[in-house]
Structure formats: structure tokens, C-alpha cells
C-alpha positions as CSV (number, residue, x, y, z in Angstrom):
1,M,10.4,-22.2,-27.3
2,L,6.8,-21.1,-26.6
3,A,7.1,-22.0,-22.9
4,G,10.1,-19.7,-22.7
5,L,8.1,-16.9,-24.3
6,L,5.3,-17.4,-21.9
7,F,7.8,-16.7,-19.1
8,L,9.7,-13.8,-20.8
9,I,6.6,-11.8,-21.9
10,P,5.1,-11.3,-18.4
11,A,8.6,-10.8,-17.0
12,S,9.2,-8.0,-19.5
13,F,6.0,-6.4,-18.5
14,F,6.9,-6.6,-14.9
15,V,10.4,-5.0,-15.4
16,Y,9.0,-2.3,-17.7
17,G,6.2,-1.5,-15.1
18,V,8.6,-1.2,-12.2
19,M,10.9,1.0,-14.2
20,R,8.0,3.3,-15.2
21,D,6.5,3.5,-11.7
22,R,7.0,1.2,-8.8
23,R,3.5,2.1,-7.5
24,R,1.6,0.5,-10.4
25,L,-0.8,-2.2,-9.1
26,S,-0.3,-4.1,-12.3
27,N,3.3,-4.7,-11.3
28,A,2.1,-7.1,-8.6
29,I,-0.1,-9.0,-11.1
30,W,2.7,-9.3,-13.7
31,L,5.1,-10.6,-10.9
32,G,2.6,-13.3,-9.9
33,I,2.0,-14.3,-13.6
34,T,5.8,-14.4,-14.2
35,L,6.3,-16.7,-11.2
36,V,3.5,-19.0,-12.2
37,M,5.0,-19.3,-15.7
38,L,8.4,-19.9,-14.3
39,L,7.2,-22.7,-12.2
40,L,5.4,-24.3,-15.1
41,L,8.5,-23.9,-17.3
42,L,10.6,-25.5,-14.6
43,A,8.1,-28.4,-14.2
44,E,8.3,-29.0,-17.9
45,A,12.1,-28.9,-18.0
46,G,12.3,-31.2,-14.9
47,Q,10.2,-34.1,-16.4
48,D,13.4,-35.9,-17.3
49,N,15.9,-34.1,-15.0
50,P,15.9,-35.1,-11.3
51,V,18.2,-32.1,-10.5
52,I,15.2,-29.9,-11.3
53,S,12.3,-32.2,-10.5
54,L,13.3,-33.2,-7.0
55,P,13.6,-29.6,-5.6
56,L,10.3,-28.8,-7.3
57,L,8.6,-31.8,-5.8
58,L,9.9,-30.8,-2.3
59,A,8.7,-27.2,-2.9
60,F,5.3,-28.5,-4.0
61,M,4.9,-30.7,-0.9
62,L,5.8,-27.8,1.3
63,A,3.3,-25.6,-0.5
64,V,0.5,-28.2,0.0
65,L,1.4,-28.5,3.7
66,G,1.3,-24.8,4.0
67,L,-2.1,-24.6,2.4
68,L,-3.4,-27.3,4.7
69,L,-2.1,-25.5,7.8
70,L,-3.1,-22.0,6.6
71,P,-6.7,-22.1,7.8
72,L,-5.6,-23.2,11.3
73,A,-3.0,-20.4,11.4
74,L,-5.7,-17.9,10.3
75,L,-8.1,-19.2,13.0
76,A,-5.4,-18.9,15.7
77,N,-4.5,-15.4,14.6
78,G,-8.2,-14.4,14.5
79,L,-8.6,-15.4,18.1
80,V,-5.5,-13.5,19.2
81,M,-6.9,-10.4,17.3
82,V,-10.3,-10.6,19.0
83,R,-8.6,-11.0,22.4
84,R,-6.2,-8.1,22.0
85,E,-8.0,-5.7,19.7
86,G,-11.8,-6.3,20.1
87,R,-14.5,-7.7,17.8
88,S,-14.7,-5.2,15.0
89,L,-15.2,-6.6,11.5
90,G,-11.6,-5.6,10.5
91,N,-10.3,-7.6,13.5
92,L,-12.4,-10.6,12.6
93,L,-11.1,-10.9,9.0
94,S,-8.4,-13.6,9.6
95,L,-10.9,-15.6,11.7
96,L,-13.5,-15.4,9.0
97,A,-11.0,-16.2,6.3
98,G,-9.8,-19.4,8.2
99,L,-13.4,-20.5,8.6
100,A,-14.1,-19.9,4.9
101,L,-11.1,-21.9,3.8
102,I,-12.1,-24.8,6.1
103,G,-15.6,-24.7,4.7
104,E,-14.3,-24.6,1.1
105,M,-12.0,-27.6,1.7
106,I,-14.8,-29.7,3.3
107,Y,-17.2,-28.9,0.5
108,F,-14.6,-29.6,-2.3
109,A,-13.7,-33.0,-0.7
110,W,-17.4,-33.9,-0.4
111,G,-18.5,-32.4,-3.7
112,I,-16.1,-34.1,-6.1
113,S,-17.2,-37.5,-4.7
114,Q,-20.8,-36.9,-5.5
115,P,-22.6,-38.4,-8.6
116,N,-24.5,-35.2,-9.2
117,D,-22.8,-33.2,-11.9
118,W,-24.1,-29.9,-10.6
119,I,-22.7,-30.6,-7.1
120,R,-19.4,-31.8,-8.6
121,G,-19.2,-28.8,-10.9
122,S,-19.9,-26.3,-8.2
123,A,-17.2,-27.9,-6.0
124,I,-14.6,-27.6,-8.8
125,G,-15.7,-24.1,-9.6
126,L,-15.4,-23.0,-6.0
127,F,-12.0,-24.5,-5.9
128,L,-10.9,-22.6,-9.0
129,V,-12.2,-19.3,-7.7
130,S,-10.4,-19.9,-4.4
131,A,-7.2,-20.7,-6.2
132,Y,-7.5,-17.5,-8.3
133,I,-8.1,-15.4,-5.2
134,A,-5.0,-17.1,-3.5
135,F,-2.9,-16.2,-6.6
136,L,-3.9,-12.5,-6.4
137,F,-3.3,-12.4,-2.6
138,V,0.2,-14.0,-2.9
139,S,1.0,-11.7,-5.8
140,L,0.1,-8.6,-3.9
141,L,1.8,-9.8,-0.7
142,L,5.1,-10.5,-2.5
143,Y,5.1,-7.3,-4.4
144,S,4.2,-5.3,-1.3
145,V,7.2,-6.8,0.4
146,I,9.4,-5.9,-2.6
147,Y,8.0,-2.4,-2.7
148,G,8.5,-1.8,1.0
149,R,12.1,-3.0,0.9
150,T,13.3,-1.0,-2.1
151,G,13.5,2.7,-3.0
152,R,15.0,5.8,-1.6
153,R,15.6,6.0,2.2
154,S,16.9,9.6,2.5
155,G,17.1,12.9,0.7
156,F,13.5,14.1,1.3
157,D,12.1,17.6,1.5
158,G,8.9,16.6,3.2
159,I,7.9,13.6,5.4
160,V,4.2,12.9,5.7
161,V,3.0,10.8,8.6
162,L,-0.4,9.3,8.1
163,G,-2.7,9.3,11.1
164,A,-4.2,6.3,12.9
165,G,-6.7,6.1,15.8
166,L,-5.9,7.5,19.2
167,I,-6.6,6.2,22.6
168,G,-8.4,9.4,24.0
169,S,-5.6,11.9,23.4
170,K,-2.7,9.4,23.6
171,V,-0.6,8.0,20.7
172,P,-1.0,4.2,20.6
173,P,1.8,1.8,19.6
174,L,0.6,1.5,16.0
175,L,0.8,5.2,15.4
176,A,4.0,5.6,17.5
177,S,5.8,3.2,15.2
178,R,5.0,5.5,12.3
179,L,6.2,8.6,14.1
180,D,9.4,6.8,15.2
181,R,10.1,5.8,11.7
182,A,9.5,9.4,10.5
183,L,11.9,10.6,13.3
184,R,14.6,8.3,12.0
185,L,14.2,9.7,8.5
186,Y,14.1,13.3,9.8
187,R,17.3,12.9,11.9
188,R,19.2,11.0,9.0
189,D,18.5,13.9,6.6
190,H,19.4,16.5,9.2
191,A,22.7,14.7,9.8
192,A,23.3,14.9,6.1
193,G,22.7,18.7,6.0
194,R,19.1,18.7,4.7
195,S,16.1,20.4,6.4
196,P,13.0,18.3,5.9
197,V,9.6,19.2,7.2
198,I,7.3,16.7,8.9
199,V,3.6,16.9,8.1
200,V,1.4,15.1,10.7
201,S,-1.9,14.3,9.1
202,G,-5.2,13.1,10.7
203,G,-8.5,14.6,11.8
204,Q,-10.4,14.0,15.1
205,G,-12.6,10.9,15.4
206,A,-15.8,10.7,17.3
207,D,-14.1,8.8,20.2
208,E,-11.0,10.9,20.2
209,D,-10.3,13.9,22.6
210,V,-8.0,15.7,20.2
211,S,-7.2,15.4,16.5
212,E,-4.7,12.8,15.5
213,A,-2.4,15.5,14.0
214,F,-2.4,17.4,17.4
215,A,-1.4,14.3,19.3
216,M,1.3,13.4,16.7
217,R,2.7,16.9,16.8
218,R,3.0,16.8,20.6
219,Y,4.7,13.3,20.3
220,L,7.3,14.8,18.0
221,L,7.9,18.0,20.0
222,E,8.5,15.9,23.1
223,R,11.3,14.1,21.2
224,G,13.2,17.2,20.2
225,V,11.7,18.1,16.8
226,P,11.6,22.0,16.5
227,D,8.1,23.5,16.2
228,D,8.9,25.1,12.9
229,D,9.7,21.7,11.4
230,V,6.2,20.2,12.2
231,V,3.2,21.1,10.0
232,L,-0.3,20.3,11.3
233,E,-2.9,18.8,8.9
234,D,-5.9,18.1,11.1
235,Q,-8.8,17.8,8.5
236,A,-8.1,14.4,6.8
237,T,-10.4,11.5,7.5
238,T,-9.2,9.0,4.8
239,T,-5.8,8.0,3.4
240,E,-6.7,9.8,0.2
241,E,-7.3,13.0,2.1
242,N,-4.1,12.5,4.2
243,L,-2.0,12.4,1.0
244,R,-3.8,15.2,-0.9
245,Y,-4.1,17.7,2.0
246,S,-0.5,17.1,3.1
247,K,0.9,17.7,-0.4
248,Q,-1.1,20.9,-0.6
249,L,0.5,22.2,2.6
250,L,3.9,21.3,1.4
251,A,3.3,23.1,-1.9
252,E,2.1,26.2,-0.1
253,R,5.6,26.2,1.6
254,G,7.4,25.8,-1.7
255,L,8.4,22.2,-1.0
256,N,7.7,20.5,-4.3
257,G,10.7,18.2,-4.2
258,R,11.0,14.6,-2.9
259,V,8.3,13.7,-0.5
260,V,7.8,10.4,1.5
261,A,4.7,9.2,3.2
262,V,5.2,7.0,6.4
263,T,2.6,4.5,7.4
264,N,2.7,0.9,8.7
265,N,4.2,-1.9,6.6
266,Y,0.9,-3.6,5.8
267,H,-0.5,-0.3,4.5
268,V,2.4,0.7,2.3
269,F,1.5,-0.6,-1.1
270,R,-2.1,0.5,-1.1
271,T,-1.0,4.0,0.0
272,A,1.4,4.0,-2.9
273,V,-1.3,3.0,-5.3
274,L,-3.7,5.7,-4.0
275,S,-1.0,8.3,-4.4
276,R,-0.4,7.3,-8.0
277,N,-4.2,7.3,-8.7
278,Q,-4.2,10.9,-7.4
279,G,-1.3,12.0,-9.5
280,L,0.9,12.6,-6.5
281,R,4.7,12.1,-6.8
282,L,5.8,10.6,-3.6
283,Q,7.3,7.5,-2.1
284,V,5.8,5.4,0.8
285,I,7.8,3.8,3.6
286,G,6.5,1.4,6.2
287,A,7.0,1.2,9.9
288,P,7.0,-2.1,11.9
289,T,3.7,-3.6,13.1
290,A,2.9,-6.1,15.8
291,W,3.1,-9.6,14.3
292,Y,-0.5,-10.6,15.3
293,F,-1.9,-7.5,13.6
294,V,-0.5,-8.0,10.1
295,P,-2.7,-10.9,8.8
296,S,-6.0,-9.2,9.4
297,A,-4.6,-5.8,8.3
298,F,-3.2,-7.1,5.1
299,L,-6.5,-9.0,4.3
300,R,-8.3,-5.7,4.7
301,E,-5.8,-4.0,2.4
302,F,-6.2,-6.9,-0.1
303,V,-10.0,-6.5,-0.2
304,A,-9.7,-2.7,-0.5
305,L,-7.3,-3.0,-3.5
306,L,-9.5,-5.5,-5.4
307,V,-12.7,-3.5,-4.8
308,R,-11.1,-0.3,-6.1
309,N,-9.2,-1.9,-9.0
310,P,-11.5,-4.5,-10.7
311,V,-9.9,-4.1,-14.1
312,V,-6.5,-5.3,-12.9
313,H,-7.6,-8.7,-11.5
314,G,-9.6,-9.1,-14.7
315,L,-6.4,-8.7,-16.6
316,A,-4.7,-11.3,-14.4
317,C,-7.6,-13.8,-15.1
318,A,-7.4,-13.3,-18.9
319,V,-3.6,-13.7,-19.0
320,L,-3.5,-16.8,-16.8
321,M,-6.2,-18.4,-19.0
322,A,-4.3,-17.7,-22.2
323,G,-1.1,-19.0,-20.7
324,G,-2.8,-22.1,-19.5
325,L,-4.3,-22.8,-22.9
326,A,-0.9,-22.3,-24.6
327,L,0.8,-24.7,-22.2
328,T,-1.8,-27.4,-22.9
329,Q,-1.0,-27.0,-26.6
330,I,2.7,-27.5,-25.8
331,S,2.2,-30.7,-23.8
């Protein structure tokens, strides 16, 4: 009975949070806690039931195999990122994460075999911290996928395209994918008899010949979007400014209805969280990203979300500890 409640309580918070606002960061945490409690509930139910225990055992073995292979996959991805995108800190994230995981595994395997209690305790503590970070990462990854694949896909008054870096004055593939996604939304709404406005948002970087907004506007005009349907916002330098300045421009034109922001898929959920924190009512839709770019990019998003929202992962830690204590009482 208690085990069932430990599953139903976080599941209820998750459903309630999604119904209130899909952009709540806590939704990702409640989803992760719900899945953990479900697995523990199934494990308890499967103790004497091979129909449940055998699939769980197979899933556990696959998960362990995945964890063992994950550092190697991150290292391989990091090398691809460095070769294709350069050696910036953001591009090195997957490589550094892979090295950190290998180091943690080696230290844990060595530390737990040592007679010194301090070394053994530090190895176990490091493992628990790593497991907790992995829980947060998987929770945010799963919910980001859910958020990106649900919600409205048409019926917008404004379409905001968030800027990304240029190559001189040219639109690179990453930014082009955002603009192409915005074009599809724009044409779909036009075919349905609506007249959405596209806001291109992005200032000029030190290594750029023109503002991102200027290059984005030119890209859209070359593909048949009328000049009157493109609004230029060329002052923003951060995602927060992209959203805030673009909404102001739409409000000045009397467009206070449904608004969608378009970015790349790895950036969707953090953009949604930022829009909610600013009190902006809009939806966020993602555009495809090159496969090799996603791991490092999502690691960057993950770190940014945790740094900006420390209270949420504190909540996750407290709930997981309480649930674990309750389950030990049951068994």
C-alpha cells in the first residue's frame, strides 16, 4: 500500500504540474521521481513473479551495459566535436564528461577495496553524487523530449526565431534549421488563413559582419516571405533578451495572442523555462540539430538549468531520500 502511494504521489504532482504549465522545471524532477518509484514498485512486485522480474532484470543489465559504454561514447563524441567545431569549452563538454566518468569509475573500483575508511567513504560518496547527477540529467533529458514533441503546432500570431552565431554574414546550418522550421510554421498558418508575423532576434557579435537578425531577415526574404511579415530585433545578446525584446515588438504591433519561439531541439526546454521565469506566455518549438552536436549542447543546457535553479534539484534530493527511507521500512 505504502509503495503504491510512493508512486502515486509524485505521479500526481507531475500530472498537476504539466496541466498548470508545461514549462515548469519541477515537472522534469517529478517525472524522474515517478519513474524511479515505479521501478522500485515493480522490483518489489516482481520478487516472486518471473513475468515481471525477468524483463526488469533484462532492463537492468542493459542499463548497466549502457552506463559502462557511456564514457566511451562521450569521448568519441567529444573528439568529433573538437574536429568539426573547434576547441571551445562548450565543444569540449562531452569529452570532459567522458573523462570524468572514467575517472570516477576507476576511483570507485579502487576506493571500495581499500582498508582506509576515509578512502572507502569518499569513493562511495562520489558514486552517490554521480548517481544523483545522472538522475537529474536523465529526468531533464526525458522531459525535454516530451516537451519538444507535444503542444500546439499551428495557430500562432507571432513566430520568434532565436538567433545563433553567424559565419561572417552568412547563416550557418544550425541557424538555418531554426529559420526553416519557422518557415514551415509560417506557411502552414498562411495556408489555414492566418497572418503570422516572424520576429528574427539577435544582435551583432564581435566576429560577425552584420547582426544575426539582419542575416536571418535576408534568409527569409530570399525564400519568399514578404518584407512586411518580418520584424527585425537586432539588440538581443542572450536568450532572455531574445524573448523579452521580441515580445515587446509584437505587443507594439498589437499582437498579444499566441506566440511561439523557435530554437534548436537541445535548447527548447531551457528556453521554455526562461520564458516562464520572465512571465512571458509563449510556446517553444525545436528545430533539428546535427547528431554530433546534441550531446555537448545538452550538457551545456543541463549545467545552465542547474546553476539557475538550485532549489529544484534540492527538492529532488529531499524527495528521493524520503522515498528511499520509506521503502527500506517496507522491506
